[in-house]
C-alpha positions as CSV (number, residue, x, y, z in Angstrom):
1,M,-11.0,-3.4,43.9
2,R,-10.4,-6.0,41.2
3,E,-12.4,-4.3,39.0
4,R,-10.9,-0.8,39.3
5,M,-7.2,-2.0,39.3
6,I,-8.7,-3.3,35.1
7,V,-10.3,-0.1,34.5
8,K,-6.8,1.3,35.5
9,E,-4.7,-0.8,33.5
10,R,-7.3,-0.4,30.7
11,N,-6.7,2.7,30.7
12,S,-3.0,2.6,31.2
13,A,-2.6,0.4,27.9
14,R,-5.0,2.5,25.7
15,K,-3.1,5.7,27.0
16,S,-2.6,7.6,23.5
17,Q,-3.8,5.5,21.4
18,A,-6.8,6.1,19.0
19,L,-9.9,4.0,19.7
20,P,-9.2,0.5,18.3
21,P,-12.5,-0.5,15.6
22,P,-15.2,-2.8,18.2
23,A,-13.5,-6.4,16.7
24,V,-10.2,-5.5,17.2
25,K,-11.0,-4.4,21.1
26,R,-13.2,-7.1,21.9
27,F,-9.8,-9.2,21.0
28,L,-8.2,-7.1,23.2
29,D,-10.6,-7.3,26.3
30,Y,-10.0,-11.1,25.9
31,L,-6.0,-11.2,26.0
32,F,-6.6,-9.3,28.8
33,V,-9.4,-10.3,30.7
34,E,-8.9,-13.5,29.9
35,C,-5.7,-14.2,29.0
36,G,-4.3,-11.8,31.8
37,L,-1.9,-9.9,29.4
38,A,-0.1,-7.0,31.0
39,G,-0.9,-3.6,29.8
40,A,2.0,-3.0,27.9
41,T,2.0,-6.3,25.9
42,I,-2.1,-4.7,24.6
43,V,-0.7,-1.6,24.3
44,A,1.5,-3.0,22.0
45,Y,-1.3,-5.5,20.1
46,Q,-3.6,-2.4,19.6
47,S,-1.4,-0.2,17.9
48,D,-0.8,-3.3,15.7
49,L,-3.8,-4.7,15.0
50,V,-5.2,-1.0,14.3
51,R,-2.9,-0.2,11.7
52,F,-3.6,-3.5,10.1
53,W,-7.0,-2.2,10.6
54,D,-6.3,0.5,8.5
55,T,-5.2,-1.7,5.2
56,V,-8.5,-3.9,5.4
57,E,-10.4,-0.7,5.3
58,A,-8.4,0.9,3.1
59,L,-8.0,-2.2,0.6
60,G,-12.8,-1.9,1.4
61,V,-13.0,-6.0,3.4
62,D,-16.5,-6.5,5.2
63,R,-14.9,-7.8,8.6
64,E,-16.1,-11.6,7.9
65,D,-14.0,-11.8,4.4
66,I,-11.0,-11.1,5.4
67,D,-8.6,-13.1,3.7
68,I,-4.6,-14.1,3.3
69,D,-4.9,-11.8,0.0
70,V,-5.7,-8.6,2.3
71,V,-2.9,-10.1,5.0
72,R,0.2,-10.2,2.1
73,Q,-0.8,-6.8,1.3
74,H,-0.5,-5.4,5.1
75,L,2.7,-7.7,5.6
76,T,4.3,-5.4,1.8
77,E,3.3,-2.4,3.6
78,L,5.0,-2.9,6.5
79,R,8.3,-4.1,4.2
80,E,7.8,-1.1,1.9
81,A,8.1,1.3,4.9
82,G,10.8,-0.2,5.7
83,L,10.1,-2.7,9.1
84,N,12.7,-6.0,9.7
85,V,11.8,-9.0,9.8
86,A,11.7,-8.5,13.6
87,S,9.3,-6.3,13.5
88,I,7.0,-7.6,10.6
89,A,7.1,-11.4,12.6
90,R,5.4,-9.4,15.9
91,H,2.6,-7.7,13.9
92,L,2.1,-10.8,12.0
93,A,2.3,-13.2,15.6
94,A,-0.7,-10.0,16.9
95,I,-2.4,-10.7,13.5
96,K,-3.0,-14.2,13.4
97,M,-3.8,-14.2,17.2
98,F,-6.2,-11.7,16.2
99,L,-7.4,-13.4,13.4
100,R,-8.1,-17.0,15.1
101,F,-10.1,-14.7,17.8
102,L,-12.5,-13.9,15.1
103,F,-12.6,-17.3,13.4
104,S,-13.4,-18.3,17.0
105,E,-16.1,-16.5,17.8
106,K,-17.5,-17.4,14.2
107,L,-16.5,-13.3,13.1
108,L,-14.6,-14.5,10.6
109,R,-16.0,-16.6,7.6
110,R,-12.3,-19.1,7.0
111,D,-9.9,-19.9,9.5
112,V,-7.1,-17.5,8.1
113,A,-5.0,-17.9,10.7
114,S,-3.8,-21.9,10.1
115,L,-2.8,-20.4,6.8
116,I,-0.7,-18.0,6.9
117,D,3.3,-19.0,7.7
118,S,6.0,-17.8,9.7
119,P,8.4,-14.7,8.8
120,K,11.2,-17.0,7.8
121,K,9.5,-18.2,5.2
122,W,7.3,-15.1,4.1
123,K,9.0,-14.2,0.7
124,T,7.9,-10.8,-0.2
125,L,7.5,-11.9,-3.9
126,P,5.0,-8.8,-5.2
127,D,1.6,-9.8,-6.9
128,T,1.9,-7.4,-10.3
129,L,-0.1,-7.2,-13.5
130,H,0.8,-8.2,-17.0
131,Q,1.1,-4.7,-19.1
132,K,-2.5,-5.2,-21.1
133,D,-4.1,-5.1,-17.4
134,V,-2.1,-2.0,-16.6
135,E,-3.1,-0.6,-19.6
136,R,-7.2,-1.7,-19.7
137,L,-6.8,-0.6,-15.6
138,L,-5.0,3.2,-16.2
139,N,-8.2,3.6,-19.0
140,T,-10.8,2.6,-17.2
141,P,-12.3,6.1,-15.9
142,D,-15.0,7.8,-17.8
143,E,-14.4,11.0,-19.1
144,T,-17.6,11.6,-18.4
145,G,-17.0,11.2,-14.8
146,E,-16.5,14.2,-12.7
147,L,-13.1,13.6,-11.8
148,Y,-12.4,12.0,-14.6
149,L,-9.1,14.1,-14.6
150,R,-8.2,13.6,-11.0
151,D,-8.1,10.6,-11.5
152,K,-6.5,9.4,-14.6
153,A,-3.7,11.9,-13.1
154,L,-3.3,9.9,-10.0
155,L,-3.7,6.3,-11.8
156,E,-1.0,7.4,-15.0
157,L,1.0,9.4,-12.6
158,L,1.2,6.2,-10.0
159,Y,2.3,3.9,-12.9
160,A,4.6,6.6,-15.1
161,T,7.1,7.2,-11.3
162,G,6.1,3.5,-8.5
163,M,5.9,6.3,-6.4
164,R,4.7,5.0,-2.9
165,V,1.5,6.2,-2.0
166,S,2.4,8.1,1.1
167,E,4.7,10.1,-1.6
168,L,2.2,10.6,-3.6
169,V,-0.6,12.2,-0.8
170,D,2.7,14.3,-0.1
171,L,2.8,15.3,-3.5
172,T,3.3,19.4,-3.7
173,H,3.6,21.9,-7.0
174,E,7.2,22.4,-6.0
175,R,7.7,19.1,-6.5
176,I,6.8,18.7,-10.4
177,N,8.2,19.9,-13.2
178,M,6.7,20.0,-16.2
179,L,8.9,21.6,-18.2
180,V,11.6,18.8,-17.6
181,G,9.4,16.1,-17.2
182,Y,10.4,14.5,-13.6
183,V,9.5,14.6,-9.9
184,R,10.7,15.4,-6.7
185,V,9.2,12.6,-4.3
186,I,10.7,13.4,-0.7
187,G,10.7,9.4,0.7
188,K,11.4,7.9,3.8
189,G,13.6,9.7,5.6
190,R,13.2,12.6,4.3
191,K,15.2,11.4,1.3
192,E,14.7,13.3,-1.8
193,R,15.2,11.4,-5.3
194,I,14.3,12.7,-8.8
195,I,11.5,10.5,-11.0
196,P,11.3,11.5,-15.0
197,V,7.3,11.4,-15.6
198,G,6.9,9.4,-19.4
199,S,4.5,12.2,-21.5
200,V,1.4,9.9,-21.0
201,A,1.4,10.6,-17.4
202,L,3.2,14.3,-17.9
203,A,0.0,15.2,-19.9
204,A,-2.7,14.0,-17.9
205,L,-1.2,15.5,-14.9
206,S,-0.9,18.4,-16.4
207,E,-4.4,18.5,-17.9
208,Y,-5.8,17.8,-14.6
209,V,-3.6,20.5,-12.4
210,Q,-4.8,23.9,-15.0
211,S,-8.4,22.5,-16.0
212,L,-9.9,20.7,-12.9
213,R,-7.7,21.1,-9.7
214,P,-8.3,24.9,-9.5
215,Q,-12.6,24.5,-8.9
216,L,-11.5,21.3,-6.7
217,V,-9.6,24.0,-4.3
218,G,-10.5,24.9,-0.8
219,F,-9.9,26.6,2.6
220,H,-7.2,23.4,3.4
221,S,-6.2,22.4,0.0
222,G,-2.3,24.0,0.9
223,D,-0.1,22.6,-2.0
224,R,-0.8,19.5,-2.4
225,V,-1.5,18.0,-5.7
226,F,-4.3,15.3,-5.5
227,L,-7.7,16.6,-3.6
228,S,-11.0,15.6,-2.7
229,R,-14.2,16.7,-4.3
230,T,-14.5,18.8,-1.0
231,G,-11.2,20.7,-1.4
232,R,-8.9,18.3,1.0
233,P,-5.9,16.6,0.4
234,L,-6.1,13.0,-0.8
235,D,-5.4,10.8,2.0
236,R,-3.6,7.3,1.6
237,S,-6.5,5.3,2.2
238,A,-8.8,7.8,-0.3
239,I,-6.1,7.0,-2.9
240,W,-6.1,3.3,-2.0
241,R,-10.0,3.0,-2.5
242,I,-9.6,4.9,-6.6
243,V,-7.2,2.4,-7.3
244,R,-9.7,-0.6,-6.2
245,K,-12.4,0.9,-7.8
246,Y,-11.3,0.9,-11.0
247,A,-9.3,-2.0,-11.0
248,T,-12.5,-3.4,-9.7
249,D,-14.5,-2.0,-13.2
250,A,-11.6,-2.9,-15.6
251,G,-12.2,-6.5,-14.3
252,I,-9.3,-7.5,-12.8
253,R,-9.5,-10.5,-10.1
254,K,-6.4,-9.8,-8.2
255,Q,-6.6,-7.6,-4.8
256,V,-4.7,-4.1,-6.9
257,S,-3.4,-1.7,-4.7
258,P,-1.5,1.5,-4.8
259,H,2.0,-0.9,-4.2
260,T,1.1,-2.5,-7.3
261,L,1.3,-0.2,-9.3
262,R,4.6,0.6,-8.0
263,H,5.6,-3.3,-8.4
264,C,4.4,-3.1,-12.1
265,F,6.3,0.1,-12.3
266,A,9.7,-2.1,-11.2
267,T,9.0,-5.5,-12.9
268,H,7.9,-3.9,-16.4
269,L,11.3,-1.9,-16.6
270,L,12.8,-5.3,-15.5
271,Q,11.8,-6.6,-18.7
272,G,11.9,-3.8,-21.1
273,G,15.7,-4.2,-20.0
274,A,16.5,-1.1,-17.7
275,D,19.7,-2.0,-15.2
276,L,18.9,-3.3,-11.7
277,R,20.6,0.1,-10.1
278,V,18.8,2.7,-12.2
279,V,15.5,1.0,-11.2
280,Q,16.6,1.2,-7.4
281,E,17.1,4.7,-7.7
282,L,14.0,5.2,-9.2
283,L,12.5,3.1,-6.2
284,G,14.4,4.5,-3.3
285,H,15.3,1.3,-2.8
286,V,18.6,2.0,0.1
287,D,19.7,-1.6,-0.4
288,V,19.3,-3.1,-3.8
289,A,18.5,-6.7,-2.0
290,T,15.2,-5.3,-1.9
291,T,14.5,-4.1,-5.0
292,Q,16.2,-7.8,-6.8
293,I,12.7,-9.5,-5.6
294,Y,11.6,-8.6,-8.6
295,T,14.1,-10.4,-10.4
296,H,12.5,-13.4,-9.2
297,V,8.5,-12.3,-10.9
298,D,10.2,-11.7,-14.3
299,N,11.2,-15.8,-15.3
300,E,10.5,-15.6,-18.6
301,R,12.7,-12.9,-19.2
302,L,15.5,-14.8,-17.7
303,K,14.6,-17.8,-20.0
304,S,15.0,-15.7,-23.0
305,V,18.7,-14.1,-21.7
306,H,19.8,-17.6,-20.4
307,Q,18.9,-18.6,-24.6
308,K,19.8,-15.8,-26.1
309,Y,23.6,-15.7,-24.9
310,H,24.2,-19.2,-23.9
311,P,26.7,-20.7,-26.1
312,R,25.0,-24.0,-26.0
313,Q,21.6,-23.8,-26.8
């Protein structure tokens, strides 16, 4: 009887959920059998952890090598997706319990959970690259490569526009104006914004669209701009893998993702003297406070402005 009740509640807890990865499933079983958590609670944990596992896989990290950088990248993803502090705190609580479980079961090399601060202490300071590192990354694709034109255009466009990876995935031909040089982006809440595209990125995009994309088009391509070698639209995970591959090839040791290029876009604009409100508009932030995190990154610019304009220097 007890076994039938467990099966019934497990089925209820996992209803309408995709099958979780083995490590997550093992943890959920532990929560149910040994901790006695209710089905609704397990559903919430499963949803949060499957989402976390998507980040792990997108970054190409093996289970036993999950570290604090992976967690930080995921938390940044959640913030970019518009989750509030309370929701992020719930996600983080689930992740800490999960990582602590993996470590106790010797499925994780390090006790990562002990290194994670609470959401109140966590700062969403973006991890950026120096302009020279970005230039090296953008120049890494091999011109003799089969998908060189696609990958070159993808990298250039991410840095030129600061688009979210989800926005790049959804980009269609009708939202690109090659003549004037801008893209129309559909962001969070289906809000539209116009982002100018520089000549270098525009040239790379134009060459890809005219020369390579027609060769990739297949039955499932639709009007999406960026396609796989099989003709299907690239998804979020594929773009993460492409960016990570070229960052590794470029010899960049940091964890680099499409969001890193978004952070670089904002930081480098501010370093060049761009107005904070303009950067806010380009990024599609509703609240300027979200954009202000980039002002904390550029301490050297703050110092130079102070030295230039303060009367007692």
